[in-house]
Backbone of each chain as ProteinMPNN parsed JSONL, in Angstrom:
{"seq_chain_A": "MQVEVITFGLIADITGKKTFQMQAHDLDELKSLLLVKFPDLQDKHYAIAVNREFVTGNVEFPDHAEVALLPPFSGG", "coords_chain_A": {"N_chain_A": [[25.845, -15.818, -3.553], [24.36, -13.176, -5.305], [22.12, -10.709, -4.096], [19.526, -8.497, -4.481], [18.691, -6.049, -2.347], [15.84, -4.484, -1.167], [14.188, -1.683, 0.355], [11.941, -0.06, 2.636], [10.046, 2.677, 4.108], [10.486, 3.067, 7.637], [12.606, 1.194, 7.734], [14.059, 1.78, 5.528], [15.044, 4.158, 6.309], [16.771, 3.523, 8.316], [18.737, 1.933, 6.94], [19.594, 3.737, 5.167], [19.698, 3.713, 2.472], [17.692, 2.974, -0.353], [17.793, 0.8, -2.083], [20.155, -1.956, -2.429], [22.988, -4.106, -2.95], [23.702, -7.425, -1.769], [25.616, -10.217, -0.669], [24.487, -13.376, -0.266], [23.452, -16.66, 0.673], [21.056, -17.776, 1.712], [18.079, -16.718, 3.51], [18.38, -16.58, 6.358], [21.175, -16.22, 6.542], [21.44, -13.74, 5.212], [19.939, -12.154, 6.937], [21.451, -12.125, 9.358], [23.838, -10.924, 8.246], [22.705, -8.412, 7.636], [22.104, -7.459, 10.202], [24.662, -7.013, 11.195], [25.709, -5.101, 9.612], [23.761, -3.093, 9.913], [22.937, -2.355, 12.806], [20.783, -1.141, 14.144], [18.566, -2.423, 13.117], [17.857, -4.451, 14.817], [15.813, -4.361, 16.814], [13.533, -3.989, 15.308], [10.401, -4.459, 13.705], [9.674, -6.312, 10.877], [8.348, -7.501, 7.671], [9.219, -9.891, 5.25], [9.714, -10.132, 1.782], [10.396, -12.254, -0.917], [11.188, -11.884, -4.146], [8.713, -10.581, -4.529], [6.878, -12.184, -3.09], [5.579, -12.986, 0.139], [7.511, -14.266, 2.71], [8.193, -16.739, 5.272], [10.254, -17.991, 7.826], [13.239, -19.767, 6.887], [14.655, -19.343, 3.652], [16.142, -20.547, 0.63], [17.864, -18.527, -1.644], [16.79, -17.83, -4.909], [18.412, -17.342, -8.178], [19.388, -14.029, -8.709], [17.672, -12.773, -6.792], [15.184, -10.529, -5.605], [15.031, -9.107, -2.562], [12.731, -7.815, -0.229], [12.464, -5.693, 2.467], [9.987, -5.102, 4.679], [8.294, -2.886, 6.569], [5.723, -2.512, 9.046], [2.657, -2.06, 7.454], [1.095, 1.113, 6.365], [-0.911, 2.089, 4.748], [-3.825, 3.786, 3.225]], "CA_chain_A": [[24.642, -15.49, -4.439], [24.194, -11.772, -5.141], [20.601, -10.449, -4.046], [19.115, -7.134, -4.441], [17.777, -5.78, -1.16], [15.01, -3.145, -1.378], [13.823, -1.317, 1.814], [10.853, 0.802, 2.611], [9.616, 3.241, 5.324], [11.399, 3.071, 8.76], [13.682, 0.337, 7.586], [14.894, 2.509, 4.631], [15.711, 5.306, 7.025], [17.905, 2.902, 9.024], [19.765, 1.508, 6.035], [20.036, 4.9, 4.544], [19.543, 3.639, 1.056], [16.552, 2.233, -0.652], [18.262, -0.557, -2.747], [21.616, -2.121, -2.283], [23.387, -5.507, -3.217], [24.346, -8.223, -0.695], [25.984, -11.679, -0.874], [23.977, -14.501, 0.76], [22.796, -17.917, 0.049], [19.627, -17.862, 2.184], [17.479, -15.624, 4.229], [19.074, -16.568, 7.624], [22.502, -15.644, 6.243], [21.202, -12.309, 4.906], [19.445, -11.494, 8.173], [22.562, -11.916, 10.081], [24.623, -9.912, 7.65], [22.117, -7.123, 7.838], [22.241, -6.959, 11.581], [26.002, -6.531, 11.432], [25.776, -3.902, 8.832], [22.766, -2.064, 10.319], [22.58, -2.922, 14.113], [19.562, -0.599, 14.478], [17.463, -3.27, 12.7], [17.701, -5.45, 15.886], [14.479, -4.361, 17.55], [12.454, -3.474, 14.425], [9.606, -5.519, 13.006], [9.563, -6.135, 9.311], [8.15, -8.682, 6.895], [10.208, -10.198, 4.199], [9.223, -10.733, 0.509], [11.407, -12.599, -1.952], [10.502, -11.779, -5.402], [7.329, -9.977, -4.261], [6.057, -13.066, -2.192], [5.816, -13.033, 1.556], [8.197, -15.661, 3.121], [8.448, -16.893, 6.577], [11.279, -19.061, 8.012], [14.521, -19.591, 6.086], [14.445, -19.922, 2.273], [17.279, -20.276, -0.156], [17.516, -17.466, -2.645], [16.918, -18.122, -6.403], [19.27, -16.345, -8.848], [18.852, -12.507, -8.841], [16.512, -12.576, -5.959], [14.819, -9.319, -4.99], [14.553, -9.287, -1.258], [12.189, -6.686, 0.252], [12.235, -5.595, 3.928], [8.762, -4.308, 4.709], [7.835, -2.532, 7.912], [4.244, -2.501, 9.181], [2.028, -1.131, 6.438], [0.194, 2.112, 6.968], [-1.649, 2.787, 3.742], [-5.234, 4.117, 3.484]], "C_chain_A": [[24.456, -13.979, -4.253], [22.601, -11.505, -5.06], [20.528, -8.9, -3.885], [18.23, -6.814, -3.327], [17.096, -4.471, -1.399], [14.317, -2.881, -0.021], [12.754, -0.162, 1.651], [10.714, 1.519, 3.967], [10.766, 3.338, 6.349], [12.681, 2.368, 8.437], [14.689, 1.026, 6.495], [15.723, 3.725, 5.29], [16.807, 4.816, 7.798], [19.012, 2.5, 8.063], [20.305, 2.664, 5.293], [20.081, 4.911, 2.989], [18.43, 2.695, 0.73], [16.856, 0.816, -1.212], [19.759, -0.66, -2.616], [21.746, -3.733, -2.623], [24.019, -6.115, -1.946], [24.684, -9.573, -1.196], [25.424, -12.477, 0.131], [23.289, -15.545, -0.003], [21.365, -18.131, 0.419], [19.382, -16.797, 3.155], [18.154, -15.522, 5.636], [20.39, -15.851, 7.555], [22.309, -14.083, 6.041], [20.83, -11.541, 6.144], [20.574, -11.196, 9.003], [23.613, -10.835, 9.642], [23.96, -8.471, 7.765], [22.246, -6.586, 9.169], [23.687, -6.384, 11.776], [26.185, -5.18, 10.748], [24.844, -2.665, 9.502], [22.256, -2.575, 11.776], [21.204, -2.321, 14.566], [18.358, -1.401, 14.009], [17.034, -4.177, 13.806], [16.329, -5.481, 16.284], [13.352, -3.895, 16.599], [11.734, -4.705, 13.764], [9.465, -5.182, 11.516], [9.199, -7.529, 8.725], [9.073, -8.756, 5.759], [9.438, -10.644, 2.936], [10.394, -11.047, -0.316], [10.737, -12.679, -3.206], [8.995, -11.587, -5.393], [6.302, -11.016, -3.615], [6.555, -13.096, -0.746], [6.578, -14.306, 1.804], [8.28, -15.634, 4.703], [9.441, -18.108, 6.8], [12.364, -18.789, 7.008], [14.12, -20.057, 4.681], [15.847, -19.571, 1.525], [16.885, -19.38, -1.235], [17.693, -18.099, -4.069], [17.961, -17.082, -7.052], [18.66, -15.046, -8.952], [17.706, -12.283, -7.935], [16.451, -11.124, -5.541], [14.188, -9.56, -3.637], [14.002, -8.002, -0.602], [11.984, -6.782, 1.765], [11.084, -4.554, 4.071], [8.305, -4.08, 6.118], [6.4, -2.563, 7.913], [3.645, -1.604, 8.177], [1.215, -0.073, 7.059], [-0.409, 2.878, 5.706], [-3.132, 3.156, 4.063], [-5.253, 5.644, 4.056]], "O_chain_A": [[24.4, -13.533, -3.108], [21.86, -12.038, -5.887], [21.343, -8.218, -3.264], [17.082, -7.259, -3.32], [17.714, -3.48, -1.786], [13.912, -3.828, 0.653], [12.726, 0.562, 0.656], [11.244, 0.99, 4.945], [11.894, 3.656, 5.975], [13.754, 2.849, 8.801], [15.909, 0.869, 6.554], [16.804, 4.15, 4.881], [17.772, 5.555, 7.992], [20.178, 2.731, 8.386], [21.432, 2.581, 4.804], [20.424, 5.894, 2.332], [18.22, 1.712, 1.442], [16.239, -0.182, -0.837], [20.51, 0.314, -2.672], [20.78, -4.494, -2.573], [24.732, -5.46, -1.187], [24.034, -10.039, -2.131], [25.78, -12.352, 1.303], [22.684, -15.386, -1.064], [20.55, -18.588, -0.382], [20.276, -16.068, 3.586], [18.468, -14.404, 6.047], [20.697, -14.992, 8.381], [22.988, -13.276, 6.677], [21.319, -10.438, 6.389], [20.712, -10.034, 9.385], [24.149, -10.04, 10.414], [24.658, -7.478, 7.969], [22.473, -5.388, 9.336], [23.864, -5.375, 12.458], [26.769, -4.252, 11.308], [25.218, -1.494, 9.561], [21.186, -3.181, 11.842], [20.515, -2.988, 15.339], [17.237, -1.121, 14.433], [15.904, -4.662, 13.761], [15.666, -6.508, 16.136], [12.309, -3.446, 17.075], [12.31, -5.719, 13.371], [9.209, -4.076, 11.041], [9.662, -8.565, 9.2], [9.656, -7.752, 5.35], [8.559, -11.497, 3.057], [11.313, -10.237, -0.438], [9.796, -13.455, -3.373], [8.193, -12.241, -6.06], [5.093, -10.785, -3.591], [7.747, -13.212, -0.461], [6.312, -15.325, 1.166], [8.422, -14.573, 5.31], [9.432, -19.084, 6.049], [12.41, -17.739, 6.367], [13.363, -21.015, 4.519], [16.52, -18.566, 1.754], [15.753, -19.41, -1.72], [18.663, -18.811, -4.328], [18.283, -16.068, -6.432], [17.475, -14.947, -9.268], [16.775, -11.59, -8.344], [17.462, -10.525, -5.173], [13.082, -10.083, -3.497], [14.815, -7.096, -0.419], [11.438, -7.753, 2.287], [11.175, -3.39, 3.68], [7.952, -5.039, 6.804], [5.817, -2.637, 6.832], [4.08, -0.46, 8.043], [0.678, -0.262, 8.15], [-0.401, 4.107, 5.642], [-3.601, 2.816, 5.149], [-6.321, 6.176, 4.358]]}, "seq_chain_B": "MDMTNDKFKNIFIQGAIPPDFISQSLKKHSTKTDIGAHSIFLGQVRSDTIDGKIVSEIEYTAYEEMALSKMHEIREEIFKKYPLICMHIYHSLGLVRSGEISLFVFTSSKHRKSAIAACEEIVERIKAELPIWGKEKMEDNSQQWKINS", "coords_chain_B": {"N_chain_B": [[-3.148, 8.308, -16.711], [-0.201, 6.756, -15.505], [0.737, 3.455, -16.218], [2.259, 1.351, -14.059], [2.803, -1.208, -14.212], [2.477, -3.69, -16.583], [1.052, -5.919, -16.305], [-0.9, -5.809, -14.172], [-3.799, -4.048, -13.069], [-3.325, -0.484, -12.594], [-3.393, 1.128, -9.526], [-2.497, 3.431, -8.447], [-2.399, 6.919, -7.866], [-0.815, 10.136, -8.389], [-0.337, 12.271, -5.754], [-3.059, 13.943, -4.167], [-6.427, 12.573, -4.43], [-8.699, 14.001, -6.599], [-11.828, 15.561, -5.937], [-13.398, 16.055, -8.171], [-12.551, 13.918, -9.817], [-13.662, 11.793, -8.666], [-16.407, 12.204, -8.808], [-16.738, 12.236, -11.499], [-16.0, 9.582, -12.013], [-18.21, 8.444, -10.835], [-20.213, 9.386, -12.551], [-19.672, 7.968, -14.935], [-20.888, 5.602, -14.589], [-23.524, 5.86, -15.141], [-24.632, 4.693, -17.396], [-24.633, 2.058, -17.023], [-27.157, 0.234, -16.477], [-27.896, -1.961, -15.079], [-27.012, -1.725, -12.599], [-27.903, -1.295, -9.134], [-26.953, -0.306, -6.788], [-24.371, 1.595, -5.271], [-21.425, 1.588, -3.441], [-19.282, 3.694, -1.714], [-16.154, 4.301, -0.436], [-14.195, 6.76, 1.044], [-11.086, 7.758, 1.996], [-9.738, 10.127, 4.088], [-7.081, 12.44, 4.733], [-6.212, 12.962, 7.998], [-5.876, 15.708, 10.426], [-4.14, 14.687, 12.792], [-3.301, 15.141, 16.229], [-0.125, 14.725, 17.442], [1.961, 14.099, 20.091], [1.637, 16.887, 20.749], [2.136, 17.996, 18.357], [0.852, 18.932, 15.128], [-0.4, 17.144, 12.458], [0.214, 17.989, 9.106], [0.364, 16.925, 6.535], [0.553, 13.854, 4.65], [3.005, 11.751, 3.436], [2.989, 9.4, 0.996], [4.458, 6.311, 0.263], [5.121, 3.265, -1.789], [5.63, -0.27, -2.296], [5.485, -0.664, -5.272], [5.116, -2.629, -7.423], [4.66, -4.965, -5.987], [2.339, -4.199, -4.441], [0.443, -3.871, -6.476], [0.263, -6.373, -7.516], [-0.613, -7.809, -5.309], [-3.01, -6.434, -4.818], [-4.326, -7.197, -7.145], [-4.89, -9.956, -6.629], [-6.518, -9.617, -4.373], [-8.657, -8.317, -5.571], [-9.676, -10.216, -7.352], [-10.414, -12.293, -5.593], [-12.476, -10.948, -4.219], [-14.323, -10.433, -6.167], [-15.018, -13.048, -6.688], [-16.296, -13.622, -4.352], [-18.423, -11.956, -3.862], [-21.361, -10.684, -5.657], [-20.57, -8.674, -7.534], [-20.796, -5.805, -9.84], [-19.142, -3.864, -10.677], [-15.783, -2.696, -9.659], [-13.673, -0.326, -8.399], [-10.588, 1.1, -7.611], [-8.449, 3.364, -6.026], [-5.433, 4.778, -4.847], [-3.435, 7.108, -3.239], [-0.214, 8.288, -3.956], [2.887, 9.892, -2.907], [2.7, 13.422, -1.767], [-0.084, 14.264, 0.324], [-2.295, 16.511, 1.443], [-3.682, 17.426, 4.752], [-7.156, 16.906, 5.003], [-7.496, 16.34, 2.337], [-8.253, 13.662, -0.088], [-7.047, 10.372, 0.059], [-7.666, 7.669, -0.438], [-9.717, 5.845, -2.378], [-12.434, 3.814, -2.783], [-14.646, 1.991, -4.643], [-17.519, 0.411, -5.27], [-19.928, -1.543, -7.097], [-23.214, -3.001, -7.473], [-26.028, -5.087, -8.191], [-27.725, -5.032, -5.787], [-27.822, -3.486, -2.611], [-26.507, -4.839, -0.306], [-24.392, -6.448, -1.046], [-22.65, -4.673, -2.301], [-21.984, -2.902, -0.248], [-20.833, -4.617, 1.693], [-18.635, -5.697, 0.293], [-17.103, -3.328, -0.401], [-16.427, -2.613, 2.212], [-14.859, -4.692, 3.007], [-12.844, -4.723, 1.198], [-11.517, -2.224, 1.758], [-10.514, -2.781, 4.349], [-8.694, -5.006, 3.774], [-6.868, -3.573, 2.036], [-5.723, -1.883, 3.712], [-4.538, -3.692, 5.57], [-2.98, -5.398, 3.977], [-1.666, -4.309, 1.73], [1.555, -3.235, 0.626], [2.118, -0.399, 1.529], [3.168, 2.824, 2.66], [2.787, 5.506, 4.95], [4.051, 8.641, 5.707], [3.988, 10.773, 8.27], [3.781, 14.315, 8.234], [4.645, 17.063, 10.067], [3.369, 20.234, 11.279], [5.569, 21.644, 12.191], [7.636, 20.854, 10.703], [8.778, 18.458, 11.507], [8.742, 14.802, 11.36], [7.184, 11.614, 11.077], [6.805, 8.008, 10.837], [3.705, 6.687, 9.916], [1.304, 4.849, 11.904], [-0.957, 2.274, 11.44], [-4.202, 2.091, 12.943]], "CA_chain_B": [[-2.421, 7.703, -15.643], [0.786, 5.826, -15.861], [0.701, 2.039, -15.767], [3.68, 0.978, -13.538], [2.993, -2.652, -14.357], [1.523, -4.089, -17.658], [0.286, -7.152, -15.918], [-2.022, -5.613, -13.229], [-4.473, -2.731, -13.123], [-2.721, 0.414, -11.696], [-4.379, 1.865, -8.49], [-1.904, 4.697, -7.721], [-2.552, 8.321, -8.363], [0.169, 10.943, -7.757], [-0.911, 13.23, -4.954], [-4.516, 13.712, -3.642], [-7.462, 12.206, -5.338], [-9.478, 15.209, -6.671], [-13.154, 15.396, -5.806], [-13.866, 15.875, -9.543], [-12.205, 12.609, -10.344], [-14.683, 11.0, -7.887], [-17.807, 12.528, -9.393], [-16.499, 11.701, -12.998], [-16.108, 8.135, -11.939], [-19.716, 8.057, -10.6], [-20.97, 9.698, -13.798], [-19.454, 7.009, -15.971], [-21.798, 4.407, -14.352], [-25.018, 6.015, -15.384], [-25.061, 3.946, -18.555], [-24.714, 0.683, -16.537], [-28.407, 0.309, -15.749], [-28.212, -3.118, -14.241], [-26.504, -1.397, -11.233], [-28.859, -0.776, -8.227], [-26.299, 0.183, -5.593], [-22.968, 1.841, -5.306], [-20.952, 1.896, -2.19], [-18.018, 4.399, -1.891], [-15.434, 4.746, 0.732], [-13.141, 7.814, 0.787], [-10.238, 7.978, 3.159], [-9.281, 11.592, 4.033], [-5.971, 12.596, 5.607], [-6.658, 13.671, 9.188], [-4.799, 16.325, 11.154], [-3.991, 14.178, 14.159], [-2.252, 15.758, 16.985], [0.86, 13.693, 18.015], [2.949, 14.811, 20.982], [1.446, 18.302, 20.719], [2.259, 18.489, 17.042], [-0.287, 18.713, 14.254], [-0.108, 16.562, 11.038], [-0.3, 18.723, 8.061], [0.279, 16.244, 5.271], [1.142, 12.542, 4.721], [3.693, 11.3, 2.179], [2.808, 7.925, 0.785], [5.327, 5.531, -0.744], [4.685, 1.992, -1.864], [6.324, -1.152, -3.073], [4.394, -0.614, -6.237], [4.906, -3.946, -8.085], [3.904, -6.023, -5.113], [1.033, -3.868, -4.136], [-0.414, -4.012, -7.527], [0.057, -7.764, -7.619], [-1.515, -8.092, -4.167], [-4.385, -5.891, -5.09], [-5.049, -7.999, -8.181], [-5.307, -11.046, -5.927], [-7.681, -9.228, -3.671], [-9.721, -7.978, -6.573], [-10.148, -11.587, -7.9], [-11.167, -12.833, -4.407], [-13.683, -10.236, -3.862], [-15.244, -10.687, -7.194], [-15.551, -14.44, -6.365], [-17.078, -13.737, -3.045], [-19.647, -10.986, -3.851], [-21.843, -10.565, -6.978], [-20.327, -7.322, -7.948], [-20.756, -5.493, -11.344], [-17.88, -2.962, -10.835], [-14.986, -2.403, -8.504], [-12.65, 0.624, -8.737], [-9.814, 1.354, -6.326], [-7.451, 4.377, -6.185], [-4.605, 5.183, -3.64], [-2.438, 8.213, -3.525], [1.322, 8.285, -3.697], [3.433, 11.232, -2.715], [2.128, 14.187, -0.646], [-1.571, 14.523, 0.289], [-2.447, 17.372, 2.713], [-4.859, 17.096, 5.529], [-8.399, 17.322, 4.345], [-7.615, 15.802, 1.078], [-8.714, 12.247, -0.125], [-5.958, 9.505, -0.387], [-8.126, 6.382, -0.824], [-11.148, 5.834, -3.004], [-12.921, 2.459, -3.138], [-15.986, 2.186, -5.28], [-18.083, -0.884, -5.571], [-21.351, -1.394, -7.578], [-23.887, -4.311, -7.659], [-27.632, -4.966, -8.303], [-28.311, -4.727, -4.667], [-26.922, -2.724, -1.647], [-25.61, -5.478, 0.691], [-23.023, -7.017, -1.581], [-21.864, -3.495, -2.523], [-21.464, -2.333, 0.989], [-19.906, -5.581, 2.282], [-17.432, -5.785, -0.54], [-16.427, -2.181, -0.193], [-15.727, -2.483, 3.525], [-13.79, -5.748, 3.082], [-11.639, -4.197, 0.308], [-10.734, -1.282, 2.545], [-9.791, -3.476, 5.516], [-7.641, -5.648, 3.15], [-5.88, -2.616, 1.532], [-4.927, -1.275, 5.003], [-3.725, -4.753, 6.084], [-2.018, -6.216, 3.056], [-0.789, -3.644, 0.66], [2.788, -2.61, 0.998], [2.116, 1.128, 1.285], [3.579, 3.512, 3.969], [2.505, 6.913, 5.104], [4.959, 9.446, 6.502], [3.169, 12.0, 8.689], [4.558, 15.375, 8.233], [4.032, 17.993, 11.04], [3.483, 21.614, 10.863], [6.936, 22.287, 12.59], [8.526, 20.162, 9.763], [9.24, 17.067, 11.899], [7.858, 13.885, 10.557], [7.193, 10.235, 11.637], [6.034, 7.026, 9.999], [2.354, 6.481, 10.342], [0.953, 3.501, 12.37], [-2.367, 2.08, 11.201], [-4.985, 1.623, 14.06]], "C_chain_B": [[-1.437, 6.727, -15.959], [0.516, 4.395, -15.36], [2.183, 1.604, -15.375], [3.812, -0.414, -13.785], [1.997, -3.122, -15.436], [0.527, -5.119, -17.223], [-1.057, -6.808, -15.076], [-2.507, -4.196, -13.396], [-3.731, -1.792, -12.116], [-3.854, 1.049, -10.732], [-3.844, 3.238, -8.142], [-2.17, 6.022, -8.54], [-1.473, 9.211, -7.617], [-0.404, 12.059, -6.975], [-2.329, 12.893, -4.633], [-5.404, 13.256, -4.719], [-8.582, 13.289, -5.447], [-10.942, 14.836, -6.501], [-13.962, 15.195, -7.139], [-13.725, 14.516, -10.166], [-13.265, 11.497, -9.779], [-16.144, 11.176, -8.583], [-17.691, 12.085, -10.907], [-16.726, 10.22, -13.045], [-17.519, 7.596, -11.67], [-20.47, 8.21, -11.943], [-20.944, 8.536, -14.769], [-20.334, 5.728, -15.814], [-23.238, 4.624, -14.704], [-25.58, 5.172, -16.581], [-25.209, 2.299, -18.112], [-25.985, 0.618, -15.718], [-28.802, -0.905, -15.121], [-27.731, -2.906, -12.828], [-27.64, -0.816, -10.348], [-28.274, -0.131, -7.078], [-24.844, 0.397, -5.744], [-22.611, 2.127, -3.83], [-19.526, 2.493, -2.433], [-17.383, 4.666, -0.609], [-14.342, 5.683, 0.217], [-12.34, 8.118, 2.076], [-9.588, 9.383, 3.017], [-8.095, 11.782, 5.005], [-6.406, 13.527, 6.759], [-5.493, 14.342, 9.815], [-4.699, 15.863, 12.562], [-3.014, 15.153, 14.958], [-1.387, 14.696, 17.699], [1.898, 14.293, 18.848], [2.824, 16.252, 20.835], [1.756, 18.888, 19.33], [1.209, 18.056, 16.066], [0.262, 18.31, 12.82], [-0.625, 17.492, 10.05], [-0.446, 17.976, 6.773], [0.834, 14.826, 5.52], [1.839, 12.274, 3.388], [3.583, 9.801, 2.124], [3.822, 7.39, -0.184], [4.838, 4.06, -0.743], [5.716, 0.983, -2.586], [5.358, -1.494, -4.202], [4.059, -1.968, -6.924], [4.176, -4.978, -7.271], [2.585, -5.529, -4.686], [0.075, -4.115, -5.189], [-0.697, -5.517, -7.73], [-0.851, -8.296, -6.495], [-2.927, -7.735, -4.336], [-5.101, -6.589, -6.23], [-5.635, -9.376, -7.422], [-6.651, -10.743, -5.093], [-8.922, -8.854, -4.487], [-10.368, -9.396, -7.004], [-11.002, -12.323, -6.659], [-12.432, -12.256, -4.053], [-14.759, -10.422, -4.961], [-15.855, -12.085, -7.202], [-16.495, -14.387, -5.422], [-18.473, -13.001, -3.158], [-20.1, -10.856, -5.339], [-21.724, -9.08, -7.41], [-20.421, -7.011, -9.521], [-19.479, -4.698, -11.599], [-17.065, -2.894, -9.518], [-13.915, -1.481, -9.05], [-11.877, 1.033, -7.55], [-8.616, 2.307, -6.827], [-6.751, 4.641, -4.902], [-3.612, 6.168, -4.098], [-1.059, 7.712, -3.34], [1.746, 9.753, -3.612], [2.59, 11.956, -1.715], [0.662, 14.399, -0.885], [-1.721, 15.207, 1.658], [-3.708, 16.964, 3.549], [-6.112, 17.649, 4.963], [-8.563, 16.833, 2.95], [-7.787, 14.193, 1.076], [-7.391, 11.423, -0.652], [-6.363, 8.093, -0.776], [-9.5, 6.429, -1.275], [-11.48, 4.444, -3.416], [-14.449, 2.504, -3.47], [-16.502, 0.861, -5.863], [-19.533, -0.744, -6.031], [-21.917, -2.783, -7.736], [-25.327, -4.011, -7.828], [-28.141, -4.477, -6.984], [-27.323, -4.22, -3.597], [-26.051, -3.601, -0.865], [-24.428, -5.946, 0.149], [-22.052, -5.807, -1.824], [-21.15, -3.032, -1.226], [-20.474, -3.355, 1.66], [-18.535, -5.671, 1.568], [-16.535, -4.617, -0.327], [-15.735, -2.175, 1.177], [-14.618, -3.584, 3.645], [-12.627, -5.381, 2.235], [-10.767, -3.138, 1.172], [-9.886, -1.804, 3.742], [-8.561, -4.206, 4.889], [-6.558, -4.826, 2.621], [-5.023, -2.187, 2.67], [-4.083, -2.414, 5.545], [-2.677, -5.33, 5.24], [-1.301, -5.579, 1.929], [0.437, -2.985, 1.259], [2.885, -1.143, 0.599], [2.348, 1.742, 2.659], [3.318, 4.971, 3.87], [3.475, 7.577, 6.13], [4.225, 10.6, 6.915], [4.153, 13.182, 8.82], [3.857, 16.454, 9.049], [4.183, 19.384, 10.543], [4.822, 22.262, 11.223], [8.048, 21.558, 11.756], [9.153, 18.917, 10.295], [8.36, 16.184, 11.256], [8.114, 12.575, 11.363], [6.384, 9.306, 10.797], [4.723, 6.732, 10.789], [2.14, 5.01, 10.791], [-0.624, 3.294, 12.174], [-3.115, 1.558, 12.477], [-5.904, 0.491, 13.622]], "O_chain_B": [[-1.787, 5.811, -16.704], [0.116, 4.186, -14.214], [3.109, 1.52, -16.182], [4.924, -0.905, -13.591], [0.79, -2.975, -15.244], [-0.617, -5.192, -17.671], [-2.112, -7.414, -15.259], [-1.776, -3.289, -13.793], [-3.512, -2.171, -10.966], [-4.973, 1.395, -11.11], [-4.561, 4.098, -7.631], [-2.129, 6.061, -9.77], [-1.257, 9.063, -6.415], [-1.029, 12.876, -7.651], [-2.776, 11.756, -4.786], [-5.133, 13.55, -5.883], [-9.335, 13.477, -4.491], [-11.274, 13.74, -6.953], [-14.917, 14.428, -7.267], [-14.582, 14.022, -10.899], [-13.601, 10.499, -10.415], [-16.869, 10.211, -8.824], [-18.676, 11.566, -11.431], [-17.445, 9.662, -13.874], [-17.95, 6.547, -12.148], [-21.217, 7.338, -12.388], [-21.958, 8.145, -15.346], [-20.492, 4.925, -16.733], [-24.072, 3.726, -14.593], [-26.787, 4.982, -16.736], [-25.813, 1.471, -18.794], [-25.995, 0.872, -14.513], [-29.928, -0.995, -14.632], [-27.969, -3.734, -11.948], [-28.302, 0.115, -10.806], [-28.993, 0.575, -6.371], [-24.127, -0.457, -6.264], [-23.348, 2.784, -3.095], [-18.711, 1.954, -3.182], [-18.024, 5.23, 0.278], [-13.695, 5.474, -0.809], [-12.854, 8.646, 3.063], [-8.999, 9.737, 1.996], [-8.187, 11.238, 6.106], [-6.873, 14.649, 6.564], [-4.366, 13.848, 9.834], [-5.13, 16.573, 13.47], [-2.122, 15.814, 14.427], [-1.898, 13.88, 18.466], [2.729, 15.01, 18.292], [3.868, 16.902, 20.789], [1.661, 20.098, 19.127], [0.711, 16.933, 16.149], [1.109, 18.927, 12.174], [-1.813, 17.81, 10.09], [-1.298, 18.336, 5.96], [1.525, 14.619, 6.517], [1.281, 12.557, 2.328], [3.996, 9.06, 3.016], [4.026, 7.916, -1.278], [4.194, 3.647, 0.221], [6.548, 1.42, -3.381], [4.558, -2.427, -4.13], [2.902, -2.383, -6.992], [3.288, -5.709, -7.71], [1.686, -6.359, -4.549], [-1.045, -4.537, -4.901], [-1.818, -5.878, -8.088], [-1.733, -9.122, -6.726], [-3.871, -8.485, -4.086], [-6.331, -6.586, -6.291], [-6.774, -9.773, -7.666], [-7.65, -11.461, -5.127], [-10.063, -9.076, -4.083], [-11.588, -9.552, -6.945], [-12.108, -12.834, -6.832], [-13.37, -12.936, -3.636], [-15.948, -10.549, -4.67], [-16.988, -12.303, -7.631], [-17.525, -15.045, -5.564], [-19.489, -13.424, -2.607], [-19.237, -10.921, -6.214], [-22.72, -8.384, -7.608], [-20.15, -7.876, -10.354], [-18.827, -4.861, -12.631], [-17.614, -3.021, -8.424], [-13.295, -1.802, -10.064], [-12.482, 1.304, -6.513], [-7.948, 2.069, -7.833], [-7.432, 4.73, -3.88], [-3.031, 6.08, -5.181], [-0.824, 6.761, -2.594], [1.11, 10.671, -4.129], [1.868, 11.352, -0.922], [0.187, 14.654, -1.992], [-1.401, 14.707, 2.737], [-4.615, 16.274, 3.084], [-6.124, 18.78, 4.478], [-9.665, 16.894, 2.405], [-7.509, 13.519, 2.069], [-6.777, 11.788, -1.654], [-5.564, 7.365, -1.365], [-10.372, 7.0, -0.62], [-10.853, 3.92, -4.337], [-15.311, 2.96, -2.718], [-15.956, 0.311, -6.819], [-20.294, 0.044, -5.469], [-21.174, -3.693, -8.105], [-25.8, -2.889, -7.648], [-28.954, -3.552, -6.992], [-26.126, -4.497, -3.678], [-24.887, -3.239, -0.696], [-23.407, -5.873, 0.832], [-20.846, -5.896, -1.594], [-19.939, -2.822, -1.161], [-19.408, -2.96, 2.13], [-17.472, -5.711, 2.186], [-15.339, -4.796, -0.094], [-14.577, -1.77, 1.281], [-13.596, -3.39, 4.303], [-11.493, -5.726, 2.569], [-9.541, -3.2, 1.256], [-8.786, -1.349, 4.054], [-7.461, -4.047, 5.419], [-5.4, -5.237, 2.695], [-3.795, -2.137, 2.602], [-2.958, -2.145, 5.967], [-1.605, -5.712, 5.711], [-0.459, -6.178, 1.259], [0.361, -2.275, 2.262], [3.521, -0.707, -0.361], [1.824, 1.278, 3.672], [3.584, 5.606, 2.85], [3.655, 7.099, 7.249], [3.825, 11.403, 6.072], [5.212, 13.057, 9.435], [2.686, 16.761, 8.823], [4.924, 19.709, 9.615], [5.188, 23.29, 10.655], [9.232, 21.647, 12.079], [9.999, 18.334, 9.617], [7.357, 16.581, 10.663], [9.047, 12.446, 12.155], [5.425, 9.7, 10.134], [4.657, 6.571, 12.008], [2.675, 4.074, 10.197], [-1.44, 4.058, 12.69], [-2.623, 0.586, 13.05], [-6.656, -0.043, 14.437]]}, "name": "protein", "num_of_chains": 2, "seq": "MQVEVITFGLIADITGKKTFQMQAHDLDELKSLLLVKFPDLQDKHYAIAVNREFVTGNVEFPDHAEVALLPPFSGGMDMTNDKFKNIFIQGAIPPDFISQSLKKHSTKTDIGAHSIFLGQVRSDTIDGKIVSEIEYTAYEEMALSKMHEIREEIFKKYPLICMHIYHSLGLVRSGEISLFVFTSSKHRKSAIAACEEIVERIKAELPIWGKEKMEDNSQQWKINS"}
């Protein structure tokens, strides 16, 4: 399944690009692929949103999922 | 102001929020004579000193679609919780220099307590729940991602 990964803040600095495509069926698979591609993500904290909703635990991706990697917020 | 999403009210302003914008916003409420209290929060970019370096500006980025959808939820919940007449929220994107305003929260109600409590709760929720990031830029051109206290 192709997913669109979108990154922000410190996480975007590590991946070097703000958006990119990956192939994964679920979140656990995507997370391990991301760690192979970007080992510096290992010790970083980030929340994950699938189609703009926060998710915890593993989830299967719907078609054309937008998966956002969100480091701790610092608005205001 | 550009609407980045048709579904939800936009809160984002490019660059600093001008003091004139704040006074104009206040002025617009003079016809709403059922209002007895306004509460206004203004967040100003502070020149923190970090490892001996001084912050000269903050560059804000956001996951805009999600931030607007989350802000919509917060807005609905606050309106349910407090008897507010009006609520206006603006947050900067892009560069805001120290001393300039980056967050403007404005609540109005018949009586002060609900306006004050709602305003405070909105500010806390914006900082905790909206996917917005600030990058602190130092006077020596180095930079680092801001951490909210």
